[in-house]
N, C-alpha and C positions, 0 to 999 in steps of 0.2 A: 528753218535756225540756219544762220549762217556762220564761215569759217571763222569768223572773229570772235563768236559766242563761248566755242569750246576751244580752240586753240594755246597752247600755253605761249603766251607773250614775250616778247624778247631775248630767246634762248639764247644762251653763250654760243661763239662760233670760235672759229681757229682761220688763220690767213693760210693761204697756200705755201708759202715760204717756214711756216712754223715747222718747228721739228714735231714729230710724231708726237714723242712724248707729252706734249703739249693739248694735242688732243684726245689723249688718253685720261690725262689727269683730269680735263673737262669730264668726261665720262665718270670718271671715279668719283669727283666732286659733287655731279649732280645726279651721279645714278640713273644715268642714261645709256642708251646703245647707238646712240649717232649724235655729230656736230655736223650743224652746216659749216661750210666754209665761203667762208665772204672777204671780198676786196674791193678794191675801187677807191675814190676821193673821201665818200664816208666811211667806207670800211665794213659798210654792212650789205653790199652788192653780193645778191648769191653768186659763187661761183661754182660750186660744187656741194658734198656731199660725204661724209666719212663714217663707216660703221664701225661698231668692233668686229663684225666680220671680215671686214675690209681688214685692218688693222693685223687680226691673228694672221690670216692668208698671206701677208704682207708679210711680216716678219718671219713665218714660216718658210717662206720660199726665198726671201733676200737674205738670209741667213745673218741676218745685222743686227745691233742694238737698234732700239725705240730713235736713239741720240743720234745716231747716223742716217735718220731717213725724215725726209719730209713731208708732210701732207699730199702735196699736191703729187707725191709719187703712189701715193695709195686710194687717193679719193675719186669718187665717181665725178666723171664732169654732167652725165646725164641725168638730169635733177627732173622728177615729175612734180612741179609746184602746182598751187591753188591764190587764188586773190582773195583777199578780207571776206569781201561781200557774196562769193560764192556762196552755193547752199549746200548743204551737208552732204547730199545726195551727188555732187560733182566732186566732193573729196573721196566719197565712197566708190564711186564709180575709177577714180584714178588709181584708188589702191588695188580694187579688183582687176582692172585693165592691166597695173604694170607689176601687180604682186611688189607691191610695197607695204610696209607697215609704218612708216613718218611718211607725211607729206608737207615740207616748209611752204610758210604762207606769206607770200612778197605781195608790194603795193606794183603800180603798174609801172614803176621805173628799175624794179628789180629788186628793191631794198627789203633785206629778211625784217619781215613784221613777226612772224613766230612759226610754232610746228604744231602740227598735230600727228597723235598717233594713237592706231586701234585703242590703247587703252584710255585716251582719253574717249573714245566714241562708247566704249564700253562704262564708264563713268556715267555718261550722258545717259544711257541707255538704263542706268539703274536708277538715277536722278530721276528720270520720269517715272519709271515703274512705283518708284517710293510716293512721287505726286500725283499718281494715278494719271499720267499723260501718256503717248505713246507716238510722238513725233519721229523717234526711231525707233521702229519694230525691233524685237530680239531677231527675226529672222534675219534680218537685214546686217546686223551685227556678226550673226554665225555665218553668212554668203560671203563676208568681206574675210573674217579669219580661214575660212576656208580656202577661199582664192588665193591668198596671198602664203600660204600654206604649203599647199599643196604645185610640185613642179609642174611643167608644160611639159 
C-alpha cells in the first residue's frame, strides 16, 4: 500500500504570514489538529506545520491574542514528510522515529499533496479487517501509537 492510497488529499493550508487566527479557523472548520504551512509561487510548497499544541503553547507564552501573532511565529519548520509513492511502512517508520502523529505528503518539488494521520492508518486497519485482508497488522498500529505517545 502506498501513501497516496490512504492520505487525505489537498488538505487546507495556511501561509506563514497569515494571522494565527487563520490557522485556528482552519482547525475548527475541518475538525483537525494540524495545518500544513505553505508558501512559494504556487502557494503550495510545504515550509512548515502548525498544530493545536503549537497554538496553545504560543498563546500561553506570548499572552497575546491570536490576531496579534502570525503563523510563522508558532509553526514548526522541521517537517517530517513522505512522497505519494512511499510505502505505508515508510510512513509508519517516520511516525515512530520522529514521534509525530501526522505526516504531510509532498511531490518531488515539495508541493503539498496530502496528509496522513494515525487515524487514517487506523481506518485502513479496520477496513482491511472487515474485508479479511491484513496488509497493515493491528500490532503495527499499536506500535505506532505507542511510539508517538511516549516521550523519549
